[in-house]
C-alpha angles and dihedrals in degrees: 000000000000090000090053092050092049091048094049094049092047093046091048091059092050091049092048092054094046092050096045099041100069093053099032110023095177093051090047090050091050091053091045093049095050111098090242093134090050092048091049092047091052091047095047090047092049095046092048094048120354099221113150096191090054092049090047092051090048089052093050093049091047091049089060099036098050094066090042089056094053095089085072089075098050099080092044093048092051102029093120093051091045092046091238125148121227096263095046091047090048092048092047090049092050089048093051093048090046091054095048096042092040091053090052093049091047101043108024119094113261094229106037 
């Protein structure tokens, strides 16, 4: 039952953003930029197993990985100027984020 509740809340947020964004891009971006997913992940983790060191480690990893994932947005933000279609901009963004995040996972110390 708990898994169903978590899934419905998480899905509701995604649906809200996808419904709001086409009509009100700025409002959709605000919802998207809020760390709602992070807050929910911390809450679900804590409720499943209240382990402060695990939550702290998750927060540290997220603190590093969020900026490393930002290159994903660059091709989408400038696709018109770069003469990219949606799918090519999306693929390029995924590729850029994969490179930055992959480099961190490969070269960063495991227990920093």
